ROLO-143019 format. One line per field, with one value per atom (N, C-alpha, C): x, y, z; atom name; residue in one letter; residue number from 0. Coordinates in steps of 0.2 Angstrom, whole numbers, plus 5000, padded with zeros to 4 digits. Example, Ala and Ser with C-alpha at 12.3 -4.5 7.8 and 13.67 -1.06 7.14 Angstrom:
X	[5066|5062|5066|5064|5068|5064] .
Y	[4972|4978|4984|4989|4995|5000] .
Z	[5039|5039|5039|5035|5036|5039] .
name	[N|CA|C|N|CA|C] .
resn	[a|a|a|s|s|s] .
resi	[0|0|0|1|1|1] .
//
This chain:
X	[4265|4265|4258|4256|4251|4250|4243|4240|4245|4246|4249|4254|4260|4266|4269|4264|4265|4268|4260|4261|4265|4269|4273|4279|4281|4286|4287|4282|4282|4283|4279|4281|4288|4291|4298|4304|4299|4306|4304|4297|4296|4298|4299|4303|4311|4314|4319|4321|4316|4317|4317|4311|4310|4315|4318|4326|4330|4331|4337|4336|4326|4325|4325|4323|4325|4330|4337|4343|4345|4339|4341|4341|4338|4340|4345|4353|4358|4360|4359|4360|4354|4355|4348|4349|4356|4351|4350|4352|4347|4341|4340|4331|4328|4331|4328|4328|4332|4331|4326|4326|4320|4313|4311|4306|4305|4309|4308|4307|4310|4307|4300|4299|4293|4287|4285|4284|4281|4287|4287|4287|4285|4282|4277|4274|4267|4267|4273|4275|4272|4268|4265|4255|4253|4248|4240|4245|4240|4239|4244|4242|4239|4241|4240|4236|4235|4233|4236|4238|4243|4249|4253|4259|4262|4256|4258|4254|4250|4248|4255|4254|4262|4267|4271|4276|4274|4267|4264|4265|4260|4258|4266|4267|4275|4282|4281|4288|4286|4282|4280|4283|4284|4286|4282|4281|4277|4279|4272|4272|4277|4279|4286|4291|4292|4298|4300|4296|4297|4300|4295|4298|4305|4307|4314|4319|4318|4324|4323|4316|4316|4320|4318|4324|4329|4332|4339|4345|4339|4342|4341|4339|4339|4344|4348|4352|4356|4358|4363|4366|4358|4361|4364|4362|4363|4372|4373|4381|4384|4381|4386|4385|4383|4384|4388|4393|4400|4405|4409|4414|4421|4425|4425|4417|4418|4413|4415|4410|4412|4416|4424|4425|4429|4429|4431|4426|4423|4418|4409|4407|4397|4395|4390|4388|4387|4388|4388|4383|4377|4373|4365|4360|4355|4353|4355|4356|4359|4366|4368|4367|4364|4361|4352|4350|4345|4343|4348|4347|4346|4350|4352|4345|4340|4333|4329|4328|4326|4329|4338|4336|4335|4337|4337|4343|4342|4349|4353|4354|4361|4367|4358|4362|4365|4360|4362|4370|4371|4380|4383|4381|4385|4387|4380|4380|4385|4387|4390|4396|4398|4404|4408|4402|4405|4405|4400|4401|4407|4409|4416|4423|4419|4426|4428|4425|4422|4421|4421|4421|4424|4423|4429|4434|4440|4445|4441|4441|4436|4434|4432|4423|4419|4415|4408|4403|4396|4391|4387|4380|4374|4373|4375|4373|4377|4384|4387|4386|4382|4380|4373|4367|4361|4363|4369|4372|4374|4376|4380|4371|4365|4360|4357|4357|4354|4355|4363|4368|4366|4366|4365|4356|4352|4344|4345|4348|4346|4350|4356|4359|4365|4367|4372|4380|4376|4382|4387|4392|4395|4399|4401|4407|4415|4411|4418|4414|4417|4418|4423|4421|4425|4424|4423|4423|4430|4434|4440|4441|4445|4447|4442|4442|4439|4436|4431|4426|4430|4436|4439|4442|4440|4441|4444|4448|4451|4452|4454|4451|4460|4461|4466|4471|4478|4480|4478|4477|4476|4469|4468|4460|4461|4463|4467|4472|4480|4482|4479|4471|4467|4465|4462|4460|4463|4469|4475|4477|4477|4479|4473|4465|4461|4461|4463|4461|4466|4473|4479|4481|4478|4479|4472|4474|4469|4471|4465|4465|4464|4456|4453|4452|4451|4448|4445|4437|4434|4430|4432|4431|4435|4440|4448|4448|4454|4459|4469|4471|4479|4480|4478|4481|4479|4471|4470|4473|4474|4478|4486|4489|4496|4495|4489|4489|4486|4480|4476|4482|4484|4489|4485|4480|4476|4480|4482|4482|4480|4474|4467|4464|4463|4459|4455|4448|4446|4442|4447|4445|4437|4434|4427|4429|4434|4436|4434|4437|4438|4428|4426|4418|4421|4420|4418|4416|4407|4405|4404|4405|4406|4411|4417|4420|4419|4419|4420|4421|4421|4424|4427|4436|4436|4441|4441|4446|4444|4449|4449|4447|4441|4438|4441|4442|4440|4437|4431|4427|4426|4430|4424|4421|4417|4410|4409|4409|4405|4400|4398|4390|4385|4387|4380|4376|4370|4366|4366|4365|4363|4370|4376|4380|4380|4381|4383|4378|4370|4367|4369|4373|4375|4380|4386|4391|4388|4386|4384|4382|4375|4370|4376|4380|4386|4393|4393|4395|4395|4386|4382|4383|4382|4380|4387|4391|4398|4399|4396|4398|4395|4386|4383|4385|4389|4391|4399|4400|4405|4412|4411|4420|4423|4417|4422|4422|4430|4431|4429|4433|4432|4430|4425|4426|4426|4430|4428|4426|4422|4415|4417|4419|4419|4411|4409|4402|4398|4397|4392|4386|4386|4380|4374|4372|4366|4360|4358|4355|4352|4346|4341|4337|4344|4345|4342|4340|4341|4347|4353|4360|4364|4361|4367|4362|4355|4353|4355|4354|4357|4364|4369|4377|4376|4372|4371|4369|4364|4363|4369|4375|4379|4385|4386|4392|4390|4396|4397|4402|4401|4404|4403|4400|4400|4404|4409|4409|4407|4406|4403|4411|4413|4417|4416|4420|4421|4424|4420|4422|4421|4421|4419|4426|4427|4432|4436|4444|4446|4448|4443|4445|4452|4457|4461|4461|4462|4464|4470|4473|4482|4482|4479|4479|4477|4471|4469|4467|4464|4460|4453|4449|4441|4437|4436|4430|4422|4419|4413|4405|4401|4399|4393|4392|4389|4393|4391|4396|4397|4401|4402|4404|4401|4403|4407|4409|4415|4411|4408|4405|4412|4411|4414|4407|4412|4411|4416|4415|4418|4417|4422|4422|4427|4432|4438|4434|4429|4427|4431|4434|4440|4445|4446|4450|4450|4443|4441|4439|4437|4436|4442|4448|4453|4457|4455|4460|4455|4449|4443|4442|4440|4439|4444|4450|4454|4449|4445|4440|4435|4433|4427|4422|4414|4411|4412|4413|4411|4406|4404|4398|4400|4398|4399|4394|4391|4387|4390] .
Y	[5657|5650|5646|5641|5641|5635|5634|5629|5623|5620|5614|5613|5621|5620|5621|5624|5626|5619|5615|5611|5604|5605|5600|5604|5609|5611|5609|5611|5609|5603|5597|5591|5588|5591|5590|5593|5599|5601|5597|5595|5590|5584|5581|5574|5574|5581|5581|5583|5585|5587|5580|5577|5571|5566|5567|5564|5563|5569|5570|5567|5567|5564|5556|5552|5548|5544|5548|5546|5544|5541|5537|5544|5548|5556|5552|5557|5556|5559|5566|5572|5579|5575|5582|5589|5590|5599|5598|5593|5593|5590|5585|5585|5592|5592|5599|5605|5607|5610|5610|5602|5599|5602|5598|5603|5608|5612|5618|5622|5620|5621|5618|5614|5609|5614|5616|5618|5629|5628|5636|5636|5631|5633|5631|5628|5623|5617|5612|5610|5604|5603|5598|5596|5603|5603|5598|5598|5596|5588|5585|5579|5578|5581|5584|5586|5592|5596|5600|5597|5599|5599|5602|5600|5593|5596|5591|5585|5584|5577|5574|5579|5574|5573|5575|5573|5568|5566|5561|5554|5556|5551|5550|5553|5552|5552|5555|5550|5547|5548|5546|5550|5555|5559|5563|5564|5566|5575|5579|5587|5589|5587|5589|5585|5580|5578|5583|5585|5588|5595|5598|5604|5604|5600|5599|5597|5596|5595|5601|5605|5612|5617|5617|5622|5618|5616|5614|5615|5613|5616|5624|5628|5636|5638|5636|5635|5633|5630|5629|5632|5637|5642|5648|5648|5654|5654|5645|5645|5645|5645|5643|5649|5653|5663|5665|5663|5666|5662|5666|5665|5666|5663|5658|5652|5645|5645|5647|5649|5648|5644|5645|5639|5634|5638|5632|5626|5626|5620|5620|5614|5617|5610|5611|5604|5599|5594|5589|5581|5585|5581|5584|5582|5583|5587|5582|5583|5587|5591|5594|5605|5602|5610|5609|5603|5606|5610|5610|5614|5623|5624|5631|5633|5629|5630|5634|5633|5638|5646|5646|5655|5655|5665|5669|5670|5671|5670|5672|5679|5680|5674|5675|5670|5665|5659|5654|5654|5662|5663|5661|5663|5665|5660|5657|5650|5644|5645|5639|5643|5647|5650|5646|5647|5647|5640|5636|5629|5626|5628|5628|5629|5634|5635|5632|5630|5625|5618|5613|5607|5604|5601|5597|5593|5591|5588|5592|5599|5600|5593|5589|5584|5587|5586|5592|5586|5588|5581|5588|5585|5586|5591|5586|5585|5594|5596|5603|5607|5608|5613|5615|5609|5609|5614|5613|5616|5623|5622|5629|5633|5631|5636|5637|5629|5633|5638|5639|5644|5650|5652|5657|5658|5652|5654|5656|5654|5658|5664|5669|5672|5672|5667|5664|5663|5666|5665|5671|5674|5680|5681|5685|5687|5686|5689|5691|5690|5686|5684|5683|5685|5682|5673|5668|5662|5661|5653|5655|5648|5649|5645|5650|5647|5649|5653|5656|5660|5668|5667|5675|5677|5683|5687|5694|5696|5703|5710|5715|5720|5720|5720|5721|5730|5729|5735|5742|5738|5747|5752|5749|5750|5754|5750|5753|5757|5758|5766|5771|5769|5775|5777|5771|5775|5779|5775|5781|5786|5788|5797|5800|5798|5800|5802|5796|5799|5800|5802|5800|5797|5788|5784|5780|5774|5771|5770|5772|5772|5764|5763|5758|5753|5747|5742|5737|5737|5735|5729|5725|5718|5716|5710|5710|5704|5704|5696|5699|5696|5697|5694|5690|5692|5697|5698|5706|5712|5711|5718|5717|5713|5715|5721|5721|5724|5731|5730|5736|5740|5738|5742|5746|5747|5749|5748|5754|5755|5751|5752|5744|5742|5735|5730|5726|5721|5717|5711|5706|5699|5699|5692|5689|5688|5686|5683|5689|5694|5699|5704|5703|5706|5712|5717|5723|5725|5724|5726|5729|5726|5727|5732|5733|5740|5746|5752|5760|5759|5762|5765|5772|5772|5784|5781|5789|5791|5790|5787|5786|5780|5777|5770|5764|5762|5759|5752|5752|5745|5740|5731|5730|5724|5724|5721|5714|5710|5702|5704|5702|5702|5698|5694|5692|5694|5695|5695|5692|5692|5700|5704|5700|5706|5712|5712|5718|5723|5723|5729|5729|5724|5729|5730|5731|5734|5739|5741|5746|5751|5747|5752|5755|5751|5753|5759|5757|5763|5770|5772|5777|5778|5775|5776|5782|5778|5781|5787|5789|5795|5800|5800|5804|5805|5800|5801|5806|5808|5810|5806|5799|5797|5795|5794|5793|5800|5801|5808|5806|5801|5798|5791|5790|5782|5779|5775|5776|5765|5763|5757|5754|5747|5745|5736|5738|5734|5733|5728|5727|5730|5734|5739|5738|5736|5731|5739|5743|5749|5750|5744|5740|5740|5738|5737|5740|5740|5745|5746|5739|5742|5748|5747|5749|5759|5758|5765|5768|5763|5768|5771|5768|5772|5776|5777|5780|5788|5785|5792|5799|5796|5799|5797|5797|5798|5804|5806|5814|5812|5804|5802|5795|5793|5787|5784|5779|5776|5774|5770|5766|5761|5755|5754|5748|5750|5748|5741|5737|5728|5727|5721|5718|5717|5720|5721|5713|5711|5706|5705|5703|5700|5697|5694|5691|5685|5681|5678|5675|5673|5670|5663|5662|5656|5656|5663|5663|5672|5673|5681|5676|5683|5679|5686|5685|5692|5687|5693|5692|5693|5690|5694|5696|5699|5709|5715|5721|5724|5730|5731|5733|5741|5744|5752|5754|5759|5761|5769|5770|5774|5777|5784|5790|5794|5795|5796|5806|5808|5813|5819|5825|5832|5833|5830|5827|5822|5827|5823|5825|5831|5831|5828|5826|5819|5813|5812|5804|5803|5809|5809|5808|5809|5812|5805|5801|5796|5787|5791|5783|5785|5788|5791|5786|5787|5777|5772|5768|5765|5764|5771|5771|5778|5778|5785|5787|5792|5793|5799|5801|5805|5808|5815|5816|5822|5825|5827|5836] .
Z	[5720|5725|5724|5719|5722|5728|5728|5735|5731|5728|5727|5729|5725|5725|5731|5738|5744|5748|5748|5749|5749|5739|5738|5742|5743|5747|5751|5756|5763|5764|5759|5762|5759|5756|5752|5762|5762|5768|5775|5775|5783|5781|5776|5776|5776|5774|5775|5782|5786|5794|5797|5794|5797|5794|5793|5790|5794|5800|5804|5810|5811|5818|5818|5810|5808|5812|5809|5809|5816|5821|5825|5829|5831|5836|5839|5831|5834|5838|5839|5842|5842|5849|5852|5848|5846|5844|5838|5833|5826|5828|5833|5833|5836|5839|5844|5838|5836|5827|5823|5824|5817|5821|5826|5829|5830|5830|5832|5824|5817|5812|5811|5812|5811|5813|5819|5827|5821|5821|5819|5811|5807|5801|5796|5802|5804|5801|5800|5794|5794|5801|5804|5802|5800|5801|5796|5789|5787|5789|5790|5793|5798|5804|5810|5815|5811|5813|5821|5825|5832|5831|5833|5834|5841|5845|5848|5848|5843|5840|5836|5831|5826|5831|5836|5841|5843|5845|5849|5845|5837|5833|5831|5828|5824|5825|5832|5837|5842|5848|5853|5856|5855|5861|5865|5870|5877|5874|5876|5872|5879|5884|5888|5884|5883|5881|5873|5868|5864|5866|5871|5873|5875|5879|5882|5876|5871|5866|5863|5864|5858|5864|5870|5875|5873|5873|5876|5867|5861|5857|5855|5861|5861|5865|5870|5873|5869|5863|5861|5857|5852|5849|5853|5858|5863|5864|5866|5866|5862|5856|5849|5846|5847|5845|5847|5855|5855|5853|5849|5848|5847|5853|5853|5857|5858|5860|5870|5873|5878|5883|5886|5889|5883|5877|5869|5872|5876|5875|5874|5872|5873|5877|5880|5878|5877|5878|5873|5876|5877|5881|5880|5878|5880|5888|5893|5901|5905|5897|5904|5901|5895|5891|5894|5900|5900|5904|5911|5916|5915|5908|5907|5906|5902|5899|5904|5911|5917|5917|5913|5913|5905|5908|5900|5899|5891|5886|5888|5893|5895|5901|5905|5910|5909|5904|5899|5901|5897|5895|5901|5906|5912|5918|5917|5917|5916|5909|5907|5908|5907|5909|5917|5921|5926|5929|5922|5926|5920|5918|5912|5918|5922|5926|5931|5933|5939|5940|5933|5933|5937|5939|5945|5938|5941|5936|5929|5928|5918|5917|5921|5919|5919|5914|5914|5915|5921|5922|5922|5919|5921|5925|5932|5939|5943|5939|5941|5938|5932|5926|5932|5933|5938|5945|5948|5953|5954|5948|5945|5946|5940|5938|5947|5948|5958|5959|5961|5964|5961|5953|5952|5951|5952|5954|5960|5965|5974|5975|5968|5969|5973|5972|5976|5970|5963|5960|5959|5958|5957|5953|5946|5944|5949|5953|5959|5965|5969|5976|5981|5989|5993|5996|5989|5990|5990|5991|5988|5984|5980|5973|5969|5963|5956|5959|5965|5964|5967|5966|5970|5960|5959|5954|5956|5956|5957|5953|5955|5947|5946|5939|5934|5938|5937|5941|5936|5932|5926|5928|5932|5935|5943|5945|5954|5951|5944|5944|5944|5939|5939|5945|5949|5954|5958|5960|5965|5961|5953|5952|5951|5955|5957|5963|5966|5975|5979|5974|5977|5982|5981|5985|5989|5990|5994|6001|6006|6011|6016|6013|6013|6008|6007|6004|6007|6010|6011|6012|6007|6001|5999|6003|5999|5998|5998|6001|6002|6004|6004|5998|5993|5987|5982|5983|5979|5983|5987|5990|5987|5986|5981|5976|5973|5967|5970|5973|5978|5980|5984|5989|5993|5997|6001|6009|6012|6017|6024|6025|6027|6022|6022|6017|6021|6024|6026|6021|6024|6020|6024|6017|6021|6029|6027|6038|6042|6041|6043|6045|6038|6037|6039|6032|6033|6034|6034|6036|6041|6047|6055|6057|6052|6053|6052|6052|6052|6045|6040|6035|6033|6034|6032|6026|6025|6019|6015|6007|6002|6000|5997|5997|5991|5990|5984|5987|5981|5982|5978|5975|5972|5974|5978|5983|5981|5983|5981|5977|5972|5966|5967|5975|5977|5982|5979|5986|5992|5997|6000|6000|6000|6000|5996|5991|5986|5987|5989|5991|6000|6003|6013|6010|6005|6005|6004|5997|5994|5997|6002|6008|6013|6015|6021|6017|6011|6008|6007|6006|6005|6012|6017|6027|6029|6027|6028|6024|6017|6015|6018|6019|6023|6029|6033|6041|6039|6033|6033|6036|6033|6037|6028|6023|6017|6015|6013|6009|6001|5997|5992|5992|5985|5984|5976|5975|5967|5969|5964|5964|5960|5960|5951|5954|5950|5949|5944|5942|5936|5936|5928|5926|5927|5936|5934|5937|5932|5934|5934|5932|5937|5943|5948|5955|5958|5965|5971|5973|5973|5975|5971|5964|5961|5959|5960|5960|5965|5971|5979|5978|5977|5974|5970|5964|5958|5962|5965|5968|5970|5976|5978|5973|5968|5964|5958|5958|5954|5949|5948|5938|5939|5930|5933|5926|5925|5919|5918|5909|5906|5904|5905|5900|5895|5888|5885|5885|5882|5882|5892|5891|5898|5903|5911|5913|5916|5911|5915|5923|5925|5930|5929|5939|5936|5944|5944|5948|5950|5954|5954|5947|5945|5941|5932|5932|5925|5927|5919|5919|5915|5918|5917|5916|5908|5907|5911|5914|5915|5908|5907|5904|5903|5910|5908|5910|5906|5906|5914|5916|5922|5921|5926|5929|5936|5933|5940|5941|5949|5952|5956|5955|5958|5963|5968|5974|5978|5976|5978|5974|5975|5971|5966|5966|5960|5952|5951|5944|5936|5938|5931|5932|5936|5937|5935|5937|5938|5929|5924|5920|5917|5919|5913|5912|5920|5920|5919|5918|5916|5910|5904|5900|5895|5896|5893|5892|5896|5899|5895|5893|5891|5892|5891|5895|5900|5899|5906|5905|5911|5911|5922|5919|5926|5929|5934|5937|5934] .
name	[N|CA|C|N|CA|C|N|CA|C|N|CA|C|N|CA|C|N|CA|C|N|CA|C|N|CA|C|N|CA|C|N|CA|C|N|CA|C|N|CA|C|N|CA|C|N|CA|C|N|CA|C|N|CA|C|N|CA|C|N|CA|C|N|CA|C|N|CA|C|N|CA|C|N|CA|C|N|CA|C|N|CA|C|N|CA|C|N|CA|C|N|CA|C|N|CA|C|N|CA|C|N|CA|C|N|CA|C|N|CA|C|N|CA|C|N|CA|C|N|CA|C|N|CA|C|N|CA|C|N|CA|C|N|CA|C|N|CA|C|N|CA|C|N|CA|C|N|CA|C|N|CA|C|N|CA|C|N|CA|C|N|CA|C|N|CA|C|N|CA|C|N|CA|C|N|CA|C|N|CA|C|N|CA|C|N|CA|C|N|CA|C|N|CA|C|N|CA|C|N|CA|C|N|CA|C|N|CA|C|N|CA|C|N|CA|C|N|CA|C|N|CA|C|N|CA|C|N|CA|C|N|CA|C|N|CA|C|N|CA|C|N|CA|C|N|CA|C|N|CA|C|N|CA|C|N|CA|C|N|CA|C|N|CA|C|N|CA|C|N|CA|C|N|CA|C|N|CA|C|N|CA|C|N|CA|C|N|CA|C|N|CA|C|N|CA|C|N|CA|C|N|CA|C|N|CA|C|N|CA|C|N|CA|C|N|CA|C|N|CA|C|N|CA|C|N|CA|C|N|CA|C|N|CA|C|N|CA|C|N|CA|C|N|CA|C|N|CA|C|N|CA|C|N|CA|C|N|CA|C|N|CA|C|N|CA|C|N|CA|C|N|CA|C|N|CA|C|N|CA|C|N|CA|C|N|CA|C|N|CA|C|N|CA|C|N|CA|C|N|CA|C|N|CA|C|N|CA|C|N|CA|C|N|CA|C|N|CA|C|N|CA|C|N|CA|C|N|CA|C|N|CA|C|N|CA|C|N|CA|C|N|CA|C|N|CA|C|N|CA|C|N|CA|C|N|CA|C|N|CA|C|N|CA|C|N|CA|C|N|CA|C|N|CA|C|N|CA|C|N|CA|C|N|CA|C|N|CA|C|N|CA|C|N|CA|C|N|CA|C|N|CA|C|N|CA|C|N|CA|C|N|CA|C|N|CA|C|N|CA|C|N|CA|C|N|CA|C|N|CA|C|N|CA|C|N|CA|C|N|CA|C|N|CA|C|N|CA|C|N|CA|C|N|CA|C|N|CA|C|N|CA|C|N|CA|C|N|CA|C|N|CA|C|N|CA|C|N|CA|C|N|CA|C|N|CA|C|N|CA|C|N|CA|C|N|CA|C|N|CA|C|N|CA|C|N|CA|C|N|CA|C|N|CA|C|N|CA|C|N|CA|C|N|CA|C|N|CA|C|N|CA|C|N|CA|C|N|CA|C|N|CA|C|N|CA|C|N|CA|C|N|CA|C|N|CA|C|N|CA|C|N|CA|C|N|CA|C|N|CA|C|N|CA|C|N|CA|C|N|CA|C|N|CA|C|N|CA|C|N|CA|C|N|CA|C|N|CA|C|N|CA|C|N|CA|C|N|CA|C|N|CA|C|N|CA|C|N|CA|C|N|CA|C|N|CA|C|N|CA|C|N|CA|C|N|CA|C|N|CA|C|N|CA|C|N|CA|C|N|CA|C|N|CA|C|N|CA|C|N|CA|C|N|CA|C|N|CA|C|N|CA|C|N|CA|C|N|CA|C|N|CA|C|N|CA|C|N|CA|C|N|CA|C|N|CA|C|N|CA|C|N|CA|C|N|CA|C|N|CA|C|N|CA|C|N|CA|C|N|CA|C|N|CA|C|N|CA|C|N|CA|C|N|CA|C|N|CA|C|N|CA|C|N|CA|C|N|CA|C|N|CA|C|N|CA|C|N|CA|C|N|CA|C|N|CA|C|N|CA|C|N|CA|C|N|CA|C|N|CA|C|N|CA|C|N|CA|C|N|CA|C|N|CA|C|N|CA|C|N|CA|C|N|CA|C|N|CA|C|N|CA|C|N|CA|C|N|CA|C|N|CA|C|N|CA|C|N|CA|C|N|CA|C|N|CA|C|N|CA|C|N|CA|C|N|CA|C|N|CA|C|N|CA|C|N|CA|C|N|CA|C|N|CA|C|N|CA|C|N|CA|C|N|CA|C|N|CA|C|N|CA|C|N|CA|C|N|CA|C|N|CA|C|N|CA|C|N|CA|C|N|CA|C|N|CA|C|N|CA|C|N|CA|C|N|CA|C|N|CA|C|N|CA|C|N|CA|C|N|CA|C|N|CA|C|N|CA|C|N|CA|C|N|CA|C|N|CA|C|N|CA|C|N|CA|C|N|CA|C|N|CA|C|N|CA|C] .
resn	[m|m|m|s|s|s|e|e|e|a|a|a|l|l|l|v|v|v|a|a|a|t|t|t|s|s|s|e|e|e|g|g|g|v|v|v|r|r|r|l|l|l|a|a|a|e|e|e|l|l|l|e|e|e|a|a|a|t|t|t|i|i|i|e|e|e|r|r|r|g|g|g|l|l|l|q|q|q|t|t|t|f|f|f|v|v|v|d|d|d|v|v|v|g|g|g|n|n|n|a|a|a|l|l|l|l|l|l|e|e|e|i|i|i|r|r|r|d|d|d|g|g|g|r|r|r|l|l|l|y|y|y|r|r|r|a|a|a|q|q|q|y|y|y|g|g|g|t|t|t|f|f|f|e|e|e|l|l|l|y|y|y|c|c|c|r|r|r|e|e|e|r|r|r|w|w|w|g|g|g|f|f|f|s|s|s|n|n|n|e|e|e|n|n|n|a|a|a|r|r|r|r|r|r|l|l|l|m|m|m|r|r|r|s|s|s|a|a|a|e|e|e|v|v|v|m|m|m|q|q|q|v|v|v|l|l|l|e|e|e|a|a|a|e|e|e|t|t|t|p|p|p|p|p|p|i|i|i|g|g|g|g|g|g|v|v|v|l|l|l|p|p|p|t|t|t|t|t|t|e|e|e|s|s|s|q|q|q|a|a|a|r|r|r|p|p|p|l|l|l|t|t|t|a|a|a|l|l|l|p|p|p|p|p|p|d|d|d|a|a|a|q|q|q|r|r|r|e|e|e|a|a|a|w|w|w|q|q|q|r|r|r|a|a|a|v|v|v|e|e|e|t|t|t|a|a|a|p|p|p|d|d|d|g|g|g|k|k|k|m|m|m|t|t|t|a|a|a|a|a|a|h|h|h|v|v|v|q|q|q|r|r|r|v|v|v|v|v|v|d|d|d|e|e|e|q|q|q|q|q|q|s|s|s|g|g|g|g|g|g|m|m|m|a|a|a|h|h|h|v|v|v|g|g|g|h|h|h|n|n|n|s|s|s|g|g|g|d|d|d|n|n|n|e|e|e|w|w|w|y|y|y|t|t|t|p|p|p|a|a|a|d|d|d|y|y|y|i|i|i|d|d|d|a|a|a|a|a|a|c|c|c|a|a|a|v|v|v|m|m|m|g|g|g|g|g|g|i|i|i|d|d|d|l|l|l|d|d|d|p|p|p|a|a|a|s|s|s|s|s|s|e|e|e|t|t|t|a|a|a|n|n|n|q|q|q|v|v|v|v|v|v|g|g|g|a|a|a|a|a|a|t|t|t|f|f|f|y|y|y|t|t|t|a|a|a|r|r|r|d|d|d|d|d|d|g|g|g|l|l|l|l|l|l|h|h|h|e|e|e|w|w|w|r|r|r|g|g|g|n|n|n|v|v|v|w|w|w|m|m|m|n|n|n|p|p|p|p|p|p|y|y|y|a|a|a|q|q|q|p|p|p|l|l|l|i|i|i|q|q|q|q|q|q|f|f|f|c|c|c|d|d|d|k|k|k|l|l|l|v|v|v|a|a|a|e|e|e|v|v|v|r|r|r|a|a|a|g|g|g|n|n|n|v|v|v|t|t|t|e|e|e|a|a|a|i|i|i|v|v|v|l|l|l|v|v|v|n|n|n|n|n|n|a|a|a|t|t|t|e|e|e|t|t|t|r|r|r|w|w|w|f|f|f|q|q|q|g|g|g|i|i|i|a|a|a|t|t|t|y|y|y|a|a|a|s|s|s|a|a|a|i|i|i|c|c|c|f|f|f|p|p|p|l|l|l|g|g|g|r|r|r|v|v|v|r|r|r|f|f|f|w|w|w|a|a|a|p|p|p|d|d|d|k|k|k|i|i|i|s|s|s|a|a|a|p|p|p|l|l|l|q|q|q|g|g|g|q|q|q|a|a|a|v|v|v|l|l|l|y|y|y|i|i|i|g|g|g|l|l|l|n|n|n|t|t|t|d|d|d|d|d|d|f|f|f|r|r|r|n|n|n|n|n|n|f|f|f|e|e|e|p|p|p|f|f|f|g|g|g|m|m|m|v|v|v|f|f|f|a|a|a|r|r|r] .
resi	[0|0|0|1|1|1|2|2|2|3|3|3|4|4|4|5|5|5|6|6|6|7|7|7|8|8|8|9|9|9|10|10|10|11|11|11|12|12|12|13|13|13|14|14|14|15|15|15|16|16|16|17|17|17|18|18|18|19|19|19|20|20|20|21|21|21|22|22|22|23|23|23|24|24|24|25|25|25|26|26|26|27|27|27|28|28|28|29|29|29|30|30|30|31|31|31|32|32|32|33|33|33|34|34|34|35|35|35|36|36|36|37|37|37|38|38|38|39|39|39|40|40|40|41|41|41|42|42|42|43|43|43|44|44|44|45|45|45|46|46|46|47|47|47|48|48|48|49|49|49|50|50|50|51|51|51|52|52|52|53|53|53|54|54|54|55|55|55|56|56|56|57|57|57|58|58|58|59|59|59|60|60|60|61|61|61|62|62|62|63|63|63|64|64|64|65|65|65|66|66|66|67|67|67|68|68|68|69|69|69|70|70|70|71|71|71|72|72|72|73|73|73|74|74|74|75|75|75|76|76|76|77|77|77|78|78|78|79|79|79|80|80|80|81|81|81|82|82|82|83|83|83|84|84|84|85|85|85|86|86|86|87|87|87|88|88|88|89|89|89|90|90|90|91|91|91|92|92|92|93|93|93|94|94|94|95|95|95|96|96|96|97|97|97|98|98|98|99|99|99|100|100|100|101|101|101|102|102|102|103|103|103|104|104|104|105|105|105|106|106|106|107|107|107|108|108|108|109|109|109|110|110|110|111|111|111|112|112|112|113|113|113|114|114|114|115|115|115|116|116|116|117|117|117|118|118|118|119|119|119|120|120|120|121|121|121|122|122|122|123|123|123|124|124|124|125|125|125|126|126|126|127|127|127|128|128|128|129|129|129|130|130|130|131|131|131|132|132|132|133|133|133|134|134|134|135|135|135|136|136|136|137|137|137|138|138|138|139|139|139|140|140|140|141|141|141|142|142|142|143|143|143|144|144|144|145|145|145|146|146|146|147|147|147|148|148|148|149|149|149|150|150|150|151|151|151|152|152|152|153|153|153|154|154|154|155|155|155|156|156|156|157|157|157|158|158|158|159|159|159|160|160|160|161|161|161|162|162|162|163|163|163|164|164|164|165|165|165|166|166|166|167|167|167|168|168|168|169|169|169|170|170|170|171|171|171|172|172|172|173|173|173|174|174|174|175|175|175|176|176|176|177|177|177|178|178|178|179|179|179|180|180|180|181|181|181|182|182|182|183|183|183|184|184|184|185|185|185|186|186|186|187|187|187|188|188|188|189|189|189|190|190|190|191|191|191|192|192|192|193|193|193|194|194|194|195|195|195|196|196|196|197|197|197|198|198|198|199|199|199|200|200|200|201|201|201|202|202|202|203|203|203|204|204|204|205|205|205|206|206|206|207|207|207|208|208|208|209|209|209|210|210|210|211|211|211|212|212|212|213|213|213|214|214|214|215|215|215|216|216|216|217|217|217|218|218|218|219|219|219|220|220|220|221|221|221|222|222|222|223|223|223|224|224|224|225|225|225|226|226|226|227|227|227|228|228|228|229|229|229|230|230|230|231|231|231|232|232|232|233|233|233|234|234|234|235|235|235|236|236|236|237|237|237|238|238|238|239|239|239|240|240|240|241|241|241|242|242|242|243|243|243|244|244|244|245|245|245|246|246|246|247|247|247|248|248|248|249|249|249|250|250|250|251|251|251|252|252|252|253|253|253|254|254|254|255|255|255|256|256|256|257|257|257|258|258|258|259|259|259|260|260|260|261|261|261|262|262|262|263|263|263|264|264|264|265|265|265|266|266|266|267|267|267|268|268|268|269|269|269|270|270|270|271|271|271|272|272|272|273|273|273|274|274|274|275|275|275|276|276|276|277|277|277|278|278|278|279|279|279|280|280|280|281|281|281|282|282|282|283|283|283|284|284|284|285|285|285|286|286|286|287|287|287|288|288|288|289|289|289|290|290|290|291|291|291|292|292|292|293|293|293|294|294|294|295|295|295|296|296|296|297|297|297|298|298|298|299|299|299|300|300|300|301|301|301|302|302|302|303|303|303|304|304|304] .
//
């Protein structure tokens, strides 16, 4: 194609994209996507030379304003990739999407899901999204926690049934609640109020720890210490498959088998069910690896030493 035809084609496309922006900046998604294409296709170069100059002289956008619109549009691309959309809704304003731009894509999906689940009276605000993002960045956000209300997520019964089949029963759940233990059925359980970290653990342990730092590290370290002391006979632990973390590596060192479920575990709370965006792993510490494989292979791949 000749240079003249290329220039004509680029000029036509630039005009189409600018028409999108001209329509009164009707939506931040359309504007952000148009700016992304103009930037990535270098459609500005013939007349303006640099993208920054184009934004400033053509639209009066500062470099930061243009970047903010483009980042928010990229967030929407991530969220729209989920079918159906997370929580059935998407950000309706650029200010709602903007806080998510501080996170990587997987974390954007996770934070938006959490924002949808916890929006006061179901009403989404930019300030609420920002609080969720701030909580996640500080390590306070978890799929499964021991806080009250929407922060409590419990293990589905089929995983508990499999764990009981392997260990013959559950003597202790050190990170639980009265509601969760209705399904777990542990002989002894500790709530957040009891603080299971302060007690000695014995027998067959089921553990679905709080996923926020530093608690997850502390609960995993505690289990390893009790295993090494000979107090814990067998243990099955359900956590996110965060294989890159110190706490996961530490507990996996002592595991005799690990199951990686196919699909995400559908945790439950008294009023709803939710599947987190990250996959999970079930780690087994004990001698009955054949029983673990037989009972957990229906959930996904099992690797045993």
